[in-house]
C-alpha positions in Angstrom: 7.8 69.2 99.3 11.2 69.6 97.7 13.9 67.5 99.3 17.7 67.3 99.1 17.8 65.0 96.1 20.5 66.9 94.3 22.1 68.8 97.2 21.3 69.5 100.8 18.6 72.2 101.0 18.4 74.9 103.6 15.4 76.4 105.4 14.5 78.0 108.8 11.7 77.9 111.3 9.5 80.9 110.5 9.8 84.2 112.2 12.4 86.7 111.1 13.3 90.2 112.1 10.6 92.7 111.1 11.4 96.2 109.9 10.9 98.9 112.5 8.0 100.7 110.8 6.0 97.4 110.7 7.0 96.6 114.3 5.6 100.0 115.4 2.3 99.3 113.6 2.1 95.8 115.1 2.7 97.0 118.7 0.2 99.8 118.3 -2.4 97.4 117.0 -1.8 94.8 119.8 -2.2 97.6 122.4 -5.6 98.4 120.9 -4.6 101.6 119.2 -6.2 102.6 115.9 -4.0 101.6 112.9 -5.0 102.4 109.3 -5.7 99.1 107.6 -4.3 100.2 104.2 -1.1 101.4 105.8 -0.7 98.2 107.7 -1.2 96.0 104.6 1.1 98.1 102.5 3.8 97.8 105.1 3.2 94.0 105.5 3.4 93.5 101.7 6.7 95.4 101.4 8.2 93.6 104.4 7.3 90.1 102.9 8.7 91.1 99.5 12.0 92.3 101.1 12.3 89.4 103.5 11.8 86.7 100.9 14.3 88.3 98.6 16.8 88.5 101.4 16.4 84.9 102.3 17.1 83.9 98.7 20.1 86.2 98.5 21.5 84.5 101.7 21.2 81.0 100.2 18.0 79.8 101.9 16.2 77.4 99.6 12.9 76.9 101.4 11.6 80.3 102.4 8.7 81.7 104.3 7.1 85.1 104.9 9.0 85.7 108.2 5.6 86.0 109.9 5.8 89.7 109.1 2.1 90.5 109.7 1.8 88.5 112.9 2.6 89.8 116.5 3.6 86.2 117.4 3.3 82.7 116.0 0.2 82.0 118.1 -1.7 85.0 119.5 -2.4 86.4 116.0 -5.3 84.0 115.8 -7.4 86.3 118.0 -7.8 88.6 114.9 -9.2 85.7 112.9 -11.0 83.3 115.2 -14.3 84.3 116.8 -14.6 83.6 120.5 -11.2 85.0 121.5 -10.7 88.4 123.2 -8.4 90.2 125.7 -9.3 89.4 129.3 -7.9 90.3 132.7 -8.5 86.8 133.9 -6.7 85.3 130.9 -3.8 87.7 131.6 -3.5 86.5 135.2 -3.6 82.8 134.2 -1.2 83.4 131.4 1.5 84.8 133.7 1.3 81.5 135.7 1.5 79.4 132.6 4.6 81.1 131.3 6.7 80.3 134.4 9.4 77.6 133.5 10.7 75.1 135.9 14.3 76.1 135.3 13.4 79.7 136.3 12.0 78.3 139.6 15.2 76.4 140.1 17.4 79.5 139.4 15.6 82.5 140.8 18.8 84.6 140.2 18.4 83.9 136.5 16.8 87.0 135.0 14.6 87.1 131.9 12.8 90.0 130.4 9.0 90.0 130.2 7.5 87.4 127.9 4.9 88.6 125.5 4.2 91.3 123.0 5.4 94.6 124.3 3.7 93.9 127.6 0.4 92.8 126.0 -1.1 89.9 128.0 -2.5 86.6 126.8 -6.0 86.6 125.3 -8.7 84.3 126.4 -11.3 82.0 124.8 -14.6 83.4 126.0 -17.1 81.7 123.7 -17.5 79.0 121.0 -14.7 79.1 118.5 -15.0 79.5 114.7 -12.7 80.8 112.0 -14.6 84.0 111.3 -12.3 86.3 109.4 -10.3 84.8 106.4 -9.3 88.2 105.0 -6.0 88.5 107.0 -5.1 85.0 106.0 -5.9 85.6 102.3 -3.8 88.8 102.4 -0.9 86.9 103.9 -1.1 84.2 101.2 -1.3 86.8 98.5 1.7 88.7 99.8 3.8 85.5 100.0 2.7 84.3 96.6 3.6 87.7 95.0 7.0 87.8 96.8 8.0 84.3 95.8 6.9 84.8 92.2 9.5 87.5 92.0 12.3 85.9 94.1 11.8 82.3 92.7 13.0 80.2 95.7 13.3 76.5 95.5 10.3 76.0 97.8 7.9 77.9 100.1 6.3 77.3 103.5 4.0 79.2 105.8 3.5 78.6 109.5 0.4 78.0 111.6 0.1 77.0 115.3 -1.0 73.5 116.4 -4.2 73.2 118.4 -2.1 72.0 121.4 0.1 75.1 121.6 -3.0 77.3 121.3 -4.3 75.8 124.6 -1.2 77.5 126.2 -1.3 80.9 124.5 -5.1 81.4 124.3 -6.3 80.8 127.9 -9.5 78.8 128.1 -12.3 80.7 130.0 -15.2 79.0 128.2 -15.0 75.3 127.6 -13.4 74.5 131.0 -12.4 71.1 129.7 -9.0 70.5 128.1 -10.3 67.8 125.6 -13.3 69.9 124.4 -11.1 73.0 124.1 -8.5 71.1 122.2 -11.0 69.7 119.7 -12.6 73.2 119.3 -9.3 74.7 118.4 -8.6 71.8 115.9 -11.9 72.4 114.2 -11.2 76.2 114.0 -7.7 75.8 112.6 -8.8 73.5 109.8 -9.7 76.6 107.7 -6.1 78.0 107.9 -4.4 74.7 107.4 -6.4 74.0 104.2 -5.9 77.5 102.8 -2.1 77.3 103.1 -1.8 74.0 101.4 -4.4 75.0 98.8 -2.3 78.1 98.0 0.5 75.7 96.9 2.7 76.2 100.0 4.1 73.7 102.5 2.3 74.0 105.8 4.6 74.2 108.9 2.7 73.3 112.1 4.4 74.9 115.1 4.0 72.5 118.0 6.1 73.5 121.0 3.3 71.9 123.0 5.1 68.6 122.3 8.4 69.9 123.9 8.5 73.1 125.8 5.1 72.8 127.4 6.5 70.0 129.7 8.4 72.7 131.7 5.7 75.4 131.9 2.1 74.7 131.0 2.3 71.1 132.3 5.0 71.5 134.8 2.9 70.0 137.5 2.5 66.7 135.5 4.7 63.7 135.5 6.6 62.8 132.4 4.2 60.0 131.7 1.2 62.3 132.1 2.8 64.9 129.8 3.4 62.3 127.1 -0.3 61.3 127.3 -1.3 64.9 126.8 1.1 65.2 123.8 -0.5 62.1 122.3 -3.9 63.8 122.6 -2.5 66.9 121.0 -1.2 64.9 118.0 -4.6 63.2 117.6 -6.3 66.5 117.5 -3.8 67.9 115.1 -4.2 64.9 112.8 -8.0 65.5 112.9 -7.4 69.1 111.8 -5.0 67.9 109.0 -7.4 65.2 107.7 -7.5 65.1 103.9 -4.3 67.1 103.4 -1.2 65.4 101.9 1.5 64.6 104.4 4.1 65.5 101.7 3.0 69.2 102.1 3.3 69.3 105.8 6.2 69.8 108.2 6.0 69.7 112.0 8.2 71.9 114.2 8.9 71.4 117.9 11.2 73.2 120.3 11.9 73.5 124.1 11.3 77.2 124.3 13.2 79.8 122.2 15.1 81.5 125.0 18.7 81.5 126.3 18.4 79.8 129.7 19.3 76.6 131.7 16.7 74.3 130.0 17.5 71.7 132.7 13.9 70.4 132.7 13.6 69.9 128.9 12.2 66.5 128.1 14.6 64.4 126.0 13.9 64.2 122.3 14.0 60.4 122.4 11.1 60.4 124.8 8.8 62.4 122.6 10.0 61.7 119.0 7.7 58.6 118.7 4.7 60.8 119.5 5.9 63.5 117.0 6.3 60.9 114.3 2.6 60.0 114.6 1.7 63.4 113.2 0.6 63.4 109.6 3.6 65.4 108.5 6.4 64.2 106.2 9.1 66.5 107.7 10.1 67.0 111.3 11.9 70.2 112.4 13.6 70.2 115.8 16.4 71.9 117.8 19.9 70.4 117.2 22.3 73.3 117.7 21.9 74.7 121.2 24.0 73.3 124.0 21.2 71.5 125.7 20.1 69.5 122.6 23.1 69.3 120.2 24.1 65.9 121.5 20.8 64.2 120.7 21.8 63.3 117.1 23.7 60.5 118.8 20.7 59.3 120.8 18.7 59.0 117.6 21.0 56.1 116.6 18.8 53.9 118.8 15.5 55.2 117.3 13.8 53.7 114.3 13.2 56.7 112.1 10.4 55.9 109.7 11.5 55.6 106.1 9.1 58.3 104.9 10.2 61.0 107.3 12.5 63.9 106.4 14.6 65.5 109.2 15.0 69.3 109.5 17.5 69.6 112.4 18.5 73.0 113.7 22.1 73.5 112.8 22.3 77.2 113.8 21.1 78.5 117.2 18.4 81.1 117.4 19.2 82.5 120.9 22.8 83.6 120.6 24.7 86.1 118.5 27.5 83.7 117.7 27.7 83.1 114.0 28.4 79.4 113.5 31.4 78.6 111.4 30.4 76.8 108.1 32.5 73.9 109.0 30.6 73.4 112.3 27.4 73.7 110.4 28.6 71.0 107.9 29.6 68.7 110.8 26.2 69.0 112.4 24.4 68.3 109.1 26.7 65.3 108.6 25.5 63.6 111.8 22.0 63.5 110.4 23.1 62.5 106.9 24.8 59.5 108.5 21.5 58.6 110.2 19.0 58.8 107.3 20.9 59.7 104.1 21.4 63.1 102.4 18.1 63.1 100.6 16.2 63.0 103.9 17.9 65.9 105.6 17.1 69.6 105.1 19.4 72.0 107.1 17.4 74.4 109.4 17.6 76.6 112.4 16.7 75.8 116.0 13.7 78.2 116.1 12.5 81.6 114.9 14.4 84.9 115.1 11.3 87.0 115.8 9.1 84.9 117.9 7.3 87.7 119.7 7.0 91.4 118.7 8.5 93.1 121.7 9.1 96.7 122.5 11.6 98.6 124.6 14.7 96.5 123.9 16.9 95.0 121.3 16.0 91.6 119.8 17.8 88.5 121.1 19.7 88.1 117.9 20.6 91.3 116.0 19.0 91.3 112.5 22.4 91.7 110.7 23.6 88.6 112.6 20.6 86.6 111.6 21.5 87.1 107.9 25.2 86.2 108.7 24.0 83.0 110.3 21.9 82.2 107.2 24.9 82.7 104.9 26.9 80.4 107.1 24.0 77.9 107.1 24.1 77.9 103.2 27.8 77.6 103.0 27.8 74.7 105.6 25.1 72.9 103.6 27.3 73.1 100.5 30.2 71.7 102.4 28.1 68.9 103.8 26.8 68.1 100.3 30.4 67.8 99.0 31.3 65.5 101.9 28.3 63.3 101.3 29.2 62.9 97.6 32.7 61.5 98.4 
């Protein structure tokens, strides 16, 4: 993993705006319509090539494939893991799981449908095993080819944690949280190892350590939720066994949506659990109005000397383009905490979390790139300030 030894590096969380032709193919495929495999792969390869080049041109140092081939950061696994299928029962349970406590508190707060163009959650209906490596191998090949051309500073690819999959793949088979969690961990080992084996950094997406407190586990006490989070990290570490921590980064968030977030668990209450994960870098939200203040709370936390922080310094849920000076100020808070070489400037969350149809994205694609340019400019300013 490249770090900010010479200057403060920039990165993001994973998903990026997909081109419309690929969006159309993804939505059709998720709805069960026939999609020509060669057409889909050609569109995916071109999209990855273009998105990597665009990241580099905007000044992003540590790039990803934008999750171009995936309908979401979690539910894509149904195309790779045996034992998962679409189910009416899973759809009904999924609707219940997605309800957030802040939406219950504020019934007049309106949100659009959550999901992939109205496609419901899939369900686990049998024993899990990673059965089809072909889509994974194609994703790795597309990213390898694109980065060979664009030559970024470093590269990452995302994969979901076992814990977050318990939320988005509804268990209809194991009927036991611990058994289901372990089965998911065993299944995801294949993907984790392949990403690191390809020479990329592996980003584990683990909102189960943050946002799940207000939806999936909203009926639990805070203490009970933290106990579940501890289990989730144990399962993740089992799946990561044998992989170098220096190639792994962990991302958490409190839900990538513009809303009250009044039931978000505080970062200081979960960061100790997050630091137990076998990951060198820790990516978290630090730009949105509900969590921007938490840099100050971290002064009271012992941050392990081997951890690299990837704070979000641009928001992923608004169309404001942060001024570079504001970005530099935000970065500076974390530099003051752990030093320049242990900070990589990032985004709060992804800009294309779910493939949706029928409406505009939360952040307009052109604004995403404007935000990235501001992120890069702010990182340069923060580097200059840290050198003084």
